[in-house]
C-alpha positions as CSV (number, residue, x, y, z in Angstrom):
1,X,5.1,157.0,-74.8
2,X,5.1,153.4,-73.2
3,X,1.8,151.3,-73.2
4,X,0.7,152.6,-69.6
5,X,0.9,156.2,-70.8
6,X,-0.8,155.3,-74.1
7,X,-3.7,153.5,-72.1
8,X,-4.1,156.8,-70.3
9,X,-3.9,158.7,-73.5
10,X,-6.7,156.6,-75.0
11,X,-8.7,156.7,-71.9
12,X,-8.7,160.5,-71.8
13,X,-9.1,161.1,-75.3
14,X,-12.2,158.7,-75.8
15,X,-13.7,158.8,-72.3
16,X,-13.4,155.2,-71.4
17,X,-11.8,153.5,-68.5
18,X,-8.3,152.4,-68.5
19,X,-9.2,149.0,-68.1
20,X,-11.3,149.3,-71.7
21,X,-8.5,151.2,-73.2
22,X,-6.0,148.5,-72.4
23,X,-8.2,145.8,-73.4
24,X,-8.7,147.6,-77.2
25,X,-5.0,147.9,-77.2
26,X,-4.3,144.2,-76.3
27,X,-7.1,143.1,-78.8
28,X,-5.4,145.1,-81.7
29,X,-1.9,144.3,-80.9
30,X,-2.6,140.4,-80.7
31,X,-5.1,140.6,-83.9
32,X,-2.3,142.3,-85.8
33,X,0.3,139.6,-84.6
34,X,-2.2,136.7,-85.4
35,X,-3.0,138.0,-89.1
36,X,0.6,138.5,-89.7
37,X,1.6,135.0,-88.4
38,X,-1.0,133.7,-90.9
39,X,0.6,135.6,-93.6
40,X,-2.2,138.1,-94.1
41,X,-1.6,141.8,-94.9
42,X,-3.5,144.5,-92.9
43,X,-4.4,147.7,-94.8
44,X,-5.7,150.5,-92.6
45,X,-6.7,153.3,-95.2
46,X,-4.7,156.5,-94.2
47,X,-3.1,154.7,-91.3
48,X,-0.8,152.2,-93.0
49,X,0.1,148.4,-93.8
50,X,1.2,146.0,-91.9
51,X,2.8,143.1,-93.7
52,X,6.0,140.5,-93.9
53,X,8.9,141.1,-95.8
54,X,10.7,138.1,-96.8
55,X,14.4,138.1,-96.6
56,X,16.5,135.8,-98.6
57,X,19.5,134.1,-97.2
58,X,22.9,136.0,-97.5
59,X,26.4,136.4,-96.6
60,X,27.4,138.8,-93.8
61,X,30.4,139.8,-92.0
62,X,31.1,140.2,-88.4
63,X,32.1,143.8,-88.0
64,X,34.3,143.3,-85.0
65,X,36.5,140.6,-86.4
66,X,35.7,140.9,-90.0
67,X,34.9,137.1,-90.2
68,X,32.3,136.2,-92.8
69,X,29.1,134.7,-91.6
70,X,25.9,133.2,-93.2
71,X,22.7,135.0,-92.4
72,X,19.6,132.7,-93.0
73,X,16.6,133.5,-94.7
74,X,13.8,135.0,-92.5
75,X,10.6,137.1,-92.3
76,X,10.7,140.4,-91.0
77,X,7.5,142.6,-89.7
78,X,7.0,145.7,-91.9
79,X,4.9,148.8,-91.6
80,X,4.4,151.4,-94.3
81,X,2.8,154.6,-93.1
82,X,-0.3,155.6,-94.9
83,X,-1.0,159.1,-96.3
84,X,-3.0,160.6,-93.4
85,X,-0.3,159.4,-91.0
86,X,2.4,161.1,-93.0
87,X,0.6,164.3,-93.5
88,X,0.0,164.6,-89.7
89,X,3.9,163.8,-89.0
90,X,4.8,166.6,-91.5
91,X,2.8,169.5,-89.9
């Protein structure tokens, strides 16, 4: 489901306009991105946890040439599904 389809889904489920549904999605996504950017972890009970996974620098290998390369340290976004979400996915 892409964003447009999700907007339609939300507006249908919650009896709001598509414009309101899109605004809600935009508020949620920009807020999550902003909080993660500030280094905060977001925990939504039953849904999941948004956080940052700090990866250390390491050696890698180009799979085509086999040549070694350095992979710099970086932060990676992480989402860990909550119990309610896991149960729903496994019905």
